[in-house]
C-alpha positions as CSV (number, residue, x, y, z in Angstrom):
1,M,121.2,-72.0,175.9
2,S,122.0,-75.6,175.0
3,K,122.2,-78.5,177.5
4,I,123.5,-82.0,177.4
5,R,121.2,-84.7,178.9
6,I,122.7,-88.1,179.8
7,E,121.2,-91.3,181.3
8,G,124.1,-92.8,183.0
9,G,125.3,-96.5,183.5
10,K,125.4,-97.6,179.8
11,L,128.4,-99.8,178.7
12,L,130.1,-98.5,175.6
13,T,131.0,-100.7,172.7
14,G,132.7,-99.9,169.3
15,T,135.1,-97.3,167.9
16,I,135.7,-93.6,168.5
17,N,137.9,-91.8,166.0
18,I,139.8,-88.9,167.3
19,S,139.6,-85.4,165.3
20,G,142.5,-83.1,164.9
21,A,144.1,-81.4,167.8
22,K,142.1,-78.3,169.0
23,N,145.2,-76.7,170.5
24,S,147.2,-77.2,167.2
25,A,144.4,-76.1,164.8
26,V,143.8,-72.8,166.7
27,A,147.5,-71.9,166.3
28,L,147.7,-73.2,162.5
29,I,144.9,-71.1,161.3
30,P,146.3,-67.8,162.4
31,A,149.8,-69.0,161.3
32,A,148.2,-69.3,157.7
33,I,148.1,-65.6,157.3
34,L,151.9,-65.4,157.1
35,C,151.7,-66.9,153.7
36,D,150.8,-64.8,150.5
37,E,149.4,-67.9,148.8
38,E,146.7,-70.3,149.4
39,T,147.3,-72.9,152.1
40,T,145.2,-76.0,153.0
41,I,145.0,-77.4,156.4
42,L,143.6,-81.0,156.9
43,N,142.1,-82.8,159.7
44,V,140.6,-79.6,161.3
45,P,138.1,-80.5,164.1
46,N,134.6,-79.1,163.9
47,I,134.6,-77.0,167.1
48,S,133.2,-73.5,167.8
49,D,136.8,-72.2,168.4
50,V,137.5,-72.9,164.7
51,D,134.3,-71.0,163.9
52,S,135.6,-68.0,165.8
53,L,138.8,-68.0,164.1
54,E,137.0,-68.1,160.7
55,E,135.1,-64.9,161.8
56,I,138.5,-63.2,162.5
57,L,139.9,-64.1,159.3
58,R,136.9,-62.7,157.4
59,C,137.2,-59.5,159.5
60,L,140.7,-59.3,158.0
61,K,139.4,-60.0,154.6
62,A,141.0,-63.3,154.2
63,K,139.4,-65.9,152.0
64,I,138.4,-69.0,153.8
65,N,136.7,-72.1,152.6
66,R,135.8,-74.9,154.9
67,E,134.9,-78.3,153.5
68,S,134.3,-81.3,155.8
69,N,137.5,-81.3,157.8
70,S,139.7,-79.1,155.5
71,V,140.2,-75.5,155.6
72,K,141.6,-73.5,152.7
73,I,142.9,-70.0,153.6
74,D,143.9,-67.4,151.1
75,S,145.6,-64.3,152.7
76,S,147.2,-62.7,149.5
77,K,144.6,-59.8,149.9
78,I,144.4,-59.7,153.5
79,E,143.8,-56.2,155.3
80,N,145.6,-55.4,158.7
81,T,142.6,-54.1,160.3
82,I,141.9,-53.8,164.0
83,I,140.4,-57.0,165.4
84,P,137.3,-56.1,167.4
85,E,136.9,-56.9,171.1
86,E,133.8,-59.1,170.5
87,L,135.8,-61.3,168.2
88,S,139.1,-61.6,170.1
89,K,137.4,-62.2,173.5
90,K,135.6,-65.3,172.1
91,L,138.7,-67.5,172.6
92,R,142.1,-67.4,174.1
93,A,143.7,-68.5,170.8
94,S,142.9,-65.1,169.4
95,Y,146.3,-63.9,170.5
96,Y,148.1,-66.0,167.9
97,F,147.1,-63.1,165.5
98,M,149.4,-61.0,167.4
99,G,152.4,-62.9,166.3
100,S,151.1,-63.8,162.7
101,L,150.1,-60.1,162.0
102,L,153.3,-58.7,163.4
103,G,155.3,-61.0,161.6
104,K,153.6,-60.2,158.3
105,F,152.9,-56.5,158.7
106,K,155.1,-55.4,161.6
107,K,151.9,-54.1,163.2
108,V,148.8,-55.5,164.9
109,E,145.9,-53.8,166.8
110,M,143.4,-55.9,168.8
111,Y,141.9,-56.5,172.1
112,F,143.1,-59.0,174.8
113,P,141.8,-62.5,174.3
114,G,139.1,-64.5,176.1
115,G,138.9,-68.1,177.0
116,C,137.9,-70.2,180.1
117,S,138.3,-68.8,183.6
118,I,140.8,-71.3,184.9
119,G,143.1,-68.7,186.3
120,E,145.4,-65.9,185.5
121,R,146.6,-66.2,182.1
122,P,148.7,-63.2,181.3
123,I,150.5,-62.8,177.9
124,D,153.5,-61.0,179.5
125,L,155.9,-63.7,178.0
126,H,154.5,-63.1,174.6
127,L,154.8,-59.4,174.8
128,K,158.4,-59.7,176.1
129,G,159.2,-61.8,173.2
130,F,157.9,-59.3,170.7
131,E,159.9,-56.6,172.5
132,K,163.1,-58.7,172.2
133,L,162.4,-58.8,168.4
134,G,162.2,-54.9,168.4
135,A,158.4,-54.3,168.8
136,T,157.0,-51.4,170.8
137,I,153.7,-52.2,172.7
138,T,150.9,-49.7,173.6
139,E,148.2,-50.8,175.9
140,E,144.8,-48.9,176.8
141,G,142.6,-50.9,178.9
142,N,141.8,-54.1,176.9
143,Y,143.1,-52.6,173.7
144,I,146.7,-53.4,172.7
145,K,148.8,-52.2,169.7
146,I,152.1,-54.0,168.7
147,E,154.4,-52.4,166.1
148,A,158.0,-52.4,164.8
149,K,159.9,-50.6,162.0
150,E,161.5,-54.1,161.6
151,L,161.8,-57.3,163.5
152,I,165.4,-58.4,164.3
153,G,166.2,-62.0,165.5
154,S,167.0,-62.3,169.2
155,K,168.0,-64.6,172.0
156,I,164.6,-65.1,174.1
157,Y,164.5,-66.9,177.4
158,L,161.0,-67.9,178.7
159,D,160.6,-67.6,182.4
160,I,158.3,-70.6,182.2
161,P,157.8,-72.9,179.1
162,S,154.6,-71.5,177.9
163,V,153.0,-73.2,174.8
164,G,151.4,-70.0,173.7
165,A,154.3,-67.8,174.0
166,T,156.5,-70.2,172.3
167,I,154.3,-70.4,169.2
168,N,153.5,-66.8,169.2
169,I,157.2,-65.7,169.2
170,M,158.0,-68.4,166.5
171,L,155.2,-66.8,164.3
172,A,156.7,-63.3,164.8
173,A,160.2,-64.4,164.1
174,V,159.7,-66.5,161.1
175,K,160.0,-63.4,158.7
176,A,162.4,-61.4,161.1
177,K,166.0,-60.6,160.0
178,G,168.7,-63.1,161.4
179,Q,168.3,-65.8,163.8
180,T,165.8,-66.0,166.8
181,T,166.6,-68.5,169.6
182,I,163.9,-69.3,172.1
183,K,165.3,-71.0,175.2
184,N,163.1,-73.0,177.8
185,A,160.6,-73.4,175.0
186,A,157.6,-75.5,175.7
187,Q,157.9,-78.9,174.0
188,E,154.2,-80.0,173.3
189,P,153.4,-81.8,170.2
190,E,151.3,-79.0,169.0
191,I,154.4,-76.9,168.7
192,V,156.0,-79.4,166.4
193,N,152.9,-79.5,164.4
194,V,153.0,-75.7,163.9
195,A,156.7,-75.7,163.2
196,T,156.3,-78.4,160.6
197,Y,153.7,-76.4,158.9
198,L,155.8,-73.4,158.8
199,N,158.7,-75.2,157.6
200,S,156.5,-76.8,154.7
201,M,155.7,-73.1,153.6
202,G,159.5,-72.4,153.5
203,A,160.4,-71.2,157.0
204,N,163.6,-72.4,158.8
205,I,162.7,-73.7,162.3
206,T,164.9,-76.3,163.9
207,G,164.5,-77.6,167.5
208,A,160.7,-77.8,167.9
209,G,159.9,-80.3,170.5
210,T,162.9,-79.5,172.6
211,S,163.7,-76.7,175.0
212,I,165.7,-74.7,172.4
213,I,164.1,-73.5,169.2
214,K,166.0,-71.8,166.5
215,I,164.3,-69.7,163.6
216,K,166.2,-68.3,160.8
217,G,164.2,-65.6,159.2
218,V,163.0,-65.8,155.4
219,S,161.5,-63.3,153.3
220,T,158.6,-65.3,151.6
221,L,156.5,-68.1,152.5
222,R,154.6,-70.3,150.1
223,G,151.4,-72.4,149.8
224,C,151.4,-75.8,151.1
225,L,149.2,-78.8,152.4
226,H,149.4,-79.7,156.0
227,E,147.6,-82.0,158.5
228,V,146.6,-81.3,162.1
229,I,147.9,-84.0,164.5
230,P,145.4,-86.0,166.6
231,D,143.9,-84.5,169.6
232,R,145.8,-85.9,172.6
233,I,143.4,-84.3,175.1
234,E,140.4,-85.6,173.3
235,A,142.0,-89.1,173.0
236,G,142.7,-89.0,176.9
237,T,139.3,-88.0,177.7
238,Y,137.7,-90.7,175.8
239,L,140.3,-93.1,177.1
240,I,139.3,-92.3,180.7
241,I,135.6,-92.9,179.6
242,A,136.6,-96.3,178.2
243,A,138.4,-97.2,181.5
244,L,135.0,-96.6,183.3
245,L,132.4,-97.9,180.7
246,G,134.2,-99.7,177.9
247,K,133.4,-103.2,176.7
248,N,135.6,-103.6,173.6
249,L,135.8,-99.9,173.1
250,T,138.5,-98.7,170.7
251,I,140.0,-95.1,170.7
252,N,141.2,-94.8,167.2
253,K,143.4,-92.6,165.1
254,I,145.6,-91.5,168.1
255,I,149.4,-91.1,168.8
256,P,149.7,-93.3,171.9
257,N,153.1,-91.6,172.8
258,H,151.3,-88.2,173.1
259,I,149.3,-89.6,176.1
260,E,151.9,-91.6,177.7
261,S,151.6,-90.0,181.0
262,L,147.9,-90.7,181.2
263,V,148.3,-94.3,180.1
264,S,150.9,-94.8,182.6
265,K,148.6,-93.5,185.5
266,L,145.8,-95.6,184.2
267,K,147.9,-98.8,184.3
268,E,149.0,-98.0,187.5
269,A,145.4,-97.8,188.7
270,G,144.9,-101.3,187.3
271,V,143.4,-100.6,183.8
272,N,144.1,-103.3,181.2
273,M,144.4,-102.0,177.7
274,E,145.6,-103.1,174.3
275,I,147.9,-100.4,172.8
276,G,148.3,-100.4,169.0
277,T,150.3,-98.1,166.7
278,D,147.4,-95.8,166.5
279,Y,144.7,-97.0,168.8
280,I,144.0,-98.4,172.4
281,T,141.2,-100.7,173.1
282,I,139.7,-101.4,176.6
283,K,138.0,-104.8,176.7
284,N,136.3,-104.6,180.0
285,V,136.0,-102.5,183.1
286,G,137.9,-103.6,186.3
287,E,138.4,-102.9,189.9
288,Y,140.8,-99.8,190.1
289,R,143.1,-98.6,192.9
290,A,143.8,-94.9,193.9
291,V,146.7,-93.1,192.4
292,K,148.6,-89.7,192.9
293,V,148.7,-87.3,190.0
294,K,150.6,-84.0,189.7
295,T,150.2,-81.8,186.7
296,L,153.3,-80.8,184.9
297,V,154.2,-79.3,181.5
298,Y,154.6,-81.8,178.6
299,P,155.7,-84.6,178.8
300,G,154.4,-84.5,182.3
301,F,150.8,-85.2,183.1
302,P,148.6,-82.5,181.3
303,T,146.6,-80.1,183.2
304,D,143.9,-80.4,180.7
305,L,143.3,-84.1,181.6
306,Q,143.4,-83.3,185.2
307,Q,139.6,-82.4,185.4
308,P,138.4,-85.3,183.0
309,L,140.4,-87.8,185.3
310,I,138.5,-86.9,188.7
311,P,135.4,-88.9,187.8
312,F,137.7,-91.9,187.2
313,L,139.2,-91.3,190.5
314,T,135.9,-91.4,192.2
315,Q,135.7,-95.0,191.1
316,C,139.0,-96.1,192.4
317,N,139.3,-97.8,195.9
318,G,141.2,-95.8,198.3
319,T,142.3,-92.1,198.5
320,S,143.7,-90.5,195.4
321,K,145.5,-87.2,195.2
322,I,145.6,-84.5,192.5
323,T,148.3,-81.7,192.7
324,E,147.5,-78.8,190.1
325,T,150.7,-76.9,189.4
326,I,149.8,-75.0,186.3
327,W,146.5,-73.0,186.9
328,E,145.1,-71.9,190.2
329,N,141.5,-72.1,189.4
330,R,141.2,-75.5,187.8
331,F,138.9,-77.4,190.5
332,L,135.7,-75.4,189.4
333,N,134.2,-78.8,188.4
334,I,134.5,-80.2,191.8
335,P,131.5,-78.6,193.8
336,D,129.1,-80.3,191.2
337,T,130.9,-83.5,191.5
338,I,130.5,-83.5,195.2
339,K,126.9,-82.7,194.7
340,M,126.5,-85.8,192.7
341,G,128.1,-87.9,195.4
342,A,131.8,-87.7,195.3
343,N,134.0,-87.5,198.4
344,I,136.4,-84.8,197.6
345,K,138.3,-82.2,199.6
346,V,140.3,-79.2,198.3
347,V,143.3,-77.5,200.0
348,D,144.4,-74.1,198.8
349,N,142.8,-74.7,195.5
350,R,145.8,-76.7,194.4
351,V,145.5,-80.1,196.0
352,A,142.4,-82.4,195.8
353,T,142.0,-85.7,197.6
354,I,139.4,-88.1,196.4
355,K,138.2,-91.0,198.4
356,G,136.6,-93.9,196.4
357,K,134.8,-95.8,195.5
358,T,131.6,-93.7,195.6
359,R,128.3,-93.9,193.6
360,L,127.3,-90.9,191.7
361,R,123.9,-89.8,191.3
362,G,122.4,-87.9,188.2
363,M,121.9,-84.1,188.9
364,E,121.6,-80.8,187.2
365,V,125.0,-79.5,186.9
366,S,127.1,-76.9,185.0
367,A,130.1,-76.9,182.6
368,T,132.3,-74.1,184.1
369,D,135.1,-74.4,181.6
370,L,136.2,-76.6,178.7
371,R,137.6,-79.4,180.6
372,G,135.5,-79.0,183.7
373,G,132.7,-79.5,181.2
374,A,134.2,-82.8,180.0
375,S,134.6,-83.8,183.7
376,M,130.9,-83.4,184.3
377,L,130.0,-85.2,181.2
378,I,132.0,-88.2,182.4
379,C,130.4,-88.0,185.8
380,G,126.9,-88.1,183.9
381,L,127.9,-91.2,181.9
382,I,128.8,-93.2,185.1
383,A,126.0,-91.7,187.2
384,E,122.8,-93.4,188.4
385,G,119.9,-91.8,186.8
386,I,119.7,-88.5,184.6
387,T,122.3,-85.7,184.5
388,T,121.6,-82.4,182.8
389,I,124.6,-80.2,182.1
390,D,124.2,-76.5,181.1
391,N,126.6,-74.0,179.7
392,V,127.6,-76.8,177.4
393,N,129.1,-74.1,174.8
394,H,132.3,-74.7,177.0
395,I,132.4,-78.3,176.0
396,L,131.5,-77.7,172.4
397,R,134.4,-75.2,172.1
398,G,137.0,-78.1,172.2
399,Y,135.4,-81.5,171.6
400,D,134.4,-82.3,168.0
401,N,130.8,-83.8,167.8
402,I,131.2,-85.3,171.2
403,V,127.4,-86.0,171.5
404,E,127.5,-88.0,168.2
405,K,130.7,-89.9,169.0
406,L,129.4,-91.1,172.4
407,K,125.8,-92.0,171.1
408,N,127.5,-94.1,168.3
409,V,129.0,-96.4,171.0
410,G,126.0,-96.9,173.2
411,A,125.8,-93.8,175.4
412,N,122.3,-92.4,176.2
413,I,123.1,-88.9,175.5
414,E,121.5,-85.9,173.7
415,L,122.0,-82.1,173.1
416,I,119.0,-80.3,173.8
């Protein structure tokens, strides 16, 4: 099992280039099988979740060629075989094959997806959407079969604006007969990126990025060239690191508007930054004050940046408060943060109060999930002494070359 070893307290200088968005790439790759021609996706991050999706595509007999950060996918001879459990459980995003295979073949057989244990993540909204389009669903344990004689456009209202359900229904509806309308749709930038990709193939999707998305079914999709947007969660993670350790540290190749909620909170805490069209620079570390944060769906404060923000709040003077409204199990990183010296109390697994400023000490800790692992890595970067993190495969699932990127700007960090 790999570990990450960090000697903390090093100031960081230089430029960190942000990779393509994980949460976009893991939907774009399954979406590619809706096309019967070769399609190319650029700016794909080098992460293990993409490796897992490649395994599934090869299982389906699709041709896939990865070179540097581009992926070429040819689904012209794809076979609609059952996706084995050992593949589907490797990542949460395997569920996007439900929508894409249903849209292409009107039938999909696979097992329920995996992913981080950050709380209950049922896919009932996805399944209800498929049923509205005319599909029938059979479940046996972890196995699921979804099939339809034909898919017919429908009006679908999501009880909550789920990103996964919005994208999955969109994938299934692209080739359905008639028009599908998704109301209370999620509005994240990744959804716009997927819709743009499908439209480039010849789909007819309007309203992506708003609460109402309309999809007029088409019969065929053609090959295209498409680029993954910058990863706003990766950008936010490195921006938090820059606020704690940056000395003329630039976070580059980003879309600042996508992390506006984080930028606003960091400014409220007293962080000075220079914001350009595609970069943010922090010239030096300051004294910071406590803030209150509440996670919300986009454009609110992202739950995926809640855990990485906790180390920053330990370095703010006063009492900060985080209210987690999305997932009920997203404070798994806090026990190890307390072990390192933080003063944190959690109430009902939903609210955390962080008293600062506190000194953190290097310890042996664990990455309990993807963003929790990033949180522990940030703790290690600011702690006195040596921090060793195990279960780092969680981190590598979602952060492209994180060790190399940090080492290049002066961090004393290694993968062992």
